[in-house]
N, C-alpha and C positions, 0 to 999 in steps of 0.2 A: 520710459524705461531705458536705462543705460545698456548699451550693447555688451554682451558677454565677450570676454577674450579667451575663455577656456578653450583649449584645443587650437588656438590660433597658430599659424605657422611662425616658427621662431624668428625668422628674418623680418617678419612684418610687424611685430610688436614694437610700439614706440615707447621707449623707456627714457626717462629723464633723471639724471643724477644731479641734484641741486647743490650738494655740499661736498664735493670730492675731497677738498682740502682738510675737512674735519676727520676723515678716516685714513687718508693717505697723502703724504707729501712726497710722492715718488718712490716710497720704500715698500709699498704694498700694492700688488696688482689688483685692478678692478675689472680685469678681462672676463671674469666669470659672468658678468652681466651682459657682455657683448655676445655670449653664446645663446642668450635668451631673446635677443631682438635687436632692433636698431637703437643704439644708445647715443643720446646727446648729454654731454657732461659739462658742468660748470664748477670751477674751483669753489666759489661761494656765491650765494644769491641773496641780495638785499631783500628784505621783506616786501618792499613795494614792487619787486619784479617777479614774485613767486607766481602769481596768476598768469602773467604774460608768458613766462618760460614753461609753464605747465599746460597751457591752453590746449595743445594738441596731443598731450601725453595720455597714454592709456595706463601706464604704471610710472610711479615716481618713487625715487629712493631718497630718503632724507635722514637727518640726524636731529638737529634742533630747530629746523624751520617750522614756523607756526602755520598750521593748516586749519583755517576757520571754515565755517559754513559758506561764508561769502566767497572765499577763494574756490572752494569746491564747486559752487554753483557756476562759477565762471569757466570751469573746466569740464564740459559736458561729456568728454570722452574718457575721463579718468575713472578707472575701475579698481585701482590698487594703490595703496600707500604703504611702502615698506620702510620700516625704521631700522637704521643701523645703530640701535640703542635698545636698552631694556625699558626705559621710561617712555611714556607716550602721552604725557600731559600737554604736550604742544600740539596735539591733534584733537579736534572736536570729534570724538569717536561716535557720539550719538548722531550728529549730523551726517557723518560718513555712512553709518548704517542706514539711515533714512534715505540717503541718496544712492545707495547701492554700491558704496565704495568699501572694499575690504581693507582693514588695517592690520598689519602684522608686525610684531616686534621680535627681538632676539634676546630671550631670557638667559641669564646665568652664564654668559660667555666669558665674563671677566672675573669670576669668583677667585681664582688663584692669584691673579695679578693684584686685585684690590686688597686681599688679605695680606699679601706680601708687602704692599705699601703701608698698611697699618703697622706692620712690625718694623718697617724702616724708620718710622717715627719712634716707636717704642724703644728700639735699640739705640737710636741716637740719644734719647733722654737717659737711658740706663748706662751706656758705655762711653758716650761723648767722643767717639772715635774721630770724627772730623775736627772737633775742637782740639784734641790732643795732637793730631797730625799738624794742624796749623801752628800750634805752639812749638812743636819740634822743628818745623821748617823755619820758624822765626828765631831759632837758636836756643830754645829752652833746654833741650837735652844736652847740648854742647856745654852750657853753663852749669849744668847740674853737678852737685857734689856727690850724689849717690847714683847707683846704677839704675834706680827707678825712682821717679818722683810722681806724686799724685796730688797735684795742686788743684785739679778739677774733680769734684766729688762724683763718684759713680756708685751704682748699686746693683745687686743681683735681682733678677726677676723672680726667681724661685721663692715661693711663699707669698708673693704679692697677689693682689686680686684684680683680674680683668673684668670690667663690667661692660656688658654688651646690650645695646638698646636696638631691638629688631633682630630676629633670629631666623632669617631666611638662609639661603645658601652661603652668602658671604659671612654673616654673623656666625654661622655654624663652623665655617672654615677657620675663622679667627679664634673661635673657642678651642679648636683642636690644636692650633699652633701654640696658643697660650698654655694649654695643658702640657705640651711637649717641653716647655720651658719650666715646668713645675709650678705654674701659676694656678691659683684658685679661679674659678669662673662663675660669675653670676650673670643673669640675663633677665631682661624685661621684654615681653612680647605681647602683641594683641591677642594672639590665639594660644590656647593652652598647648604646651609642648613638653616633651621629655627628651633628655640627651644625657648620655653617660657623663657623670662628673660635673654636670652643670646644675646650679641651683637657681630656680626661677623665682624672681622677687619683683617687687613694685619698682617703678621708675625712680621714686624717691630713694628707695634703698640702694639702687645702683649708684646714684649720685653720692650718697652718704658713706657707702662702704668701699667703693672701688678705688684702686690706685690709678687705674687707667679706665677711662670711659670712652668707648668706641661706638659711634653712631652708624647703624646699618638699617635705618628705617626709611620707608617711602615718605614723600612729602605729602602730608594731608593737613587739614585744618588743625588736627590734634598735635601734629609734630612741627608745624611752623613755629619758629621761635622757642622750640623746646628747651634749648640751652639758653637760659636767661638768668638774670641776677638772683631770682628766687631759688632756682635749682643750683646755681653755682655756690650760693651761700651754704648749701648742705654739704659741699665737698670738703675733703681734707685739704689743708693748705699744700700738701705734697702731691695732690692729684693732677692728672693730665687729661685734657679733652682731645679726642681725635675724631675728625669728621671726614669721611670719604663717601658720604651718602649724598645729601642735598644741602647746598649752601644755606637756603632759608631756614633750615632746622636750627640754625644758630642766630641769636640776636648779637650781631657783631659789636655794637656799642657796649653791651653788657659784658661780653667776653673780653674785649680790649681793656675795659675798666678793671675787671677781675684780675687780669694779668698784671696790670700796673700796680694794683693794690696788694698783690701777693695773696689774693683769695685762693688761687690755685697756682701750681708750679709752672705749668706750660701748656701749650696746645700744638697739635699737628693737624693742618688743614689742607685738603686737596681741592676743596670747593668753597666758593663764597657766594653771597646772595646775587651779585651781578657779575656776569662773566662776559668778556674779559674784565678783570678787576679794575675798579675805578681808582684814580689817583688819590681820592680823599677817603678811601676805605680806612676805618679806624684801626684795623688790625695791622696795617703797614707800620712797621716800627715798634709794634707792641713787644714787650720783653718776652724772651724765650718762646717765640711763636714761629714755628716752621710753617711755611706756606709753599705749596707746589701748585702749578697751573693746570689743575684738573687732568692729571696724567696717570692716575692710578690704574685706569682701564687700558692704557695705551701702549704696552709693550708690543713689539712687532708681531710676536706669535699670537697675541690676543686679538690684534686687529685683523690678522689673517683669518683667524677663526670666525671673527665677526662677519667679514665679507663672505666667507663660504656659507655661513648660516643665513645671511640676508639673501644671497642668491638662491639658496635652496628654498627659502620661504617663497620667493617669486616663482620658482620652478614648480613647486607644489600647487600654488594658486593656478598657474597656467594649466596644470594637469587636472584641475577641478577638485583637488584635495588639499585645501589650505590648512596650514599648520601655524601655531603661535598667533592665532587670530585674537584680537583684543576687543572687537566690537561685534 
């Protein structure tokens, strides 16, 4: 039986932070963890060093580090795994429960930031602000014969249809922003839901009817490769795909081909299947494809909120009242 750490003196608790650099690069303080015990921190931890660095830890704080049964069995003092993330598919939660290790995540901390990122893509495609600015800086306006020239097509969002797949906190936030622009909203979700002004339809109807299709679904066997050639063939040629959820929800070869063939008009992606992105990713160089490096969740205020919540999760566990427990 693993020794409980509930009620342990704060200065005695051994805490290991395995991935500091994934949540702070010097711009967000991690001192809240130091208030809870003796902290050892590493900028990053190669997978082969996880067990070694965690061997004497009682609590470990991670982001994407994989924790298998084998690793946990090599860390007999470990009682707590705290995720600086909402997703926890990188932890064998069943094994953790059987071994007496509590696993806690941080849900819904990045809702506003991710919804904001969705509309950064939407507004780029609609207004082409960066493209016009580049053209102006290249002398286009100086050479213009008229006070206004509109060589790059733009369009209004009002009256267009936002299609949302997955209607949790982020999907719901995206719906509200879309409505504020005068857009119609349709959504597909696993669980029956209602929301003002939102029409719930099948996934196929989202693909066939929406002007923008935004993914906000968890990664499951049903959603892996959800965006594929079959679904893309249902889209309007003027449609755009946006993915700020999980990279493997998109078949990257199929999406790249659809962009090249004009099956859809464009894509905005913050996640890809393998991260960091590989040099041979087929989406690199694909036409009208915006790609950002998994930063939708990462504004400073959002990461500050994340660290506060992760530290509070650990504090509650120490007090014997765990919150956001996922196993």
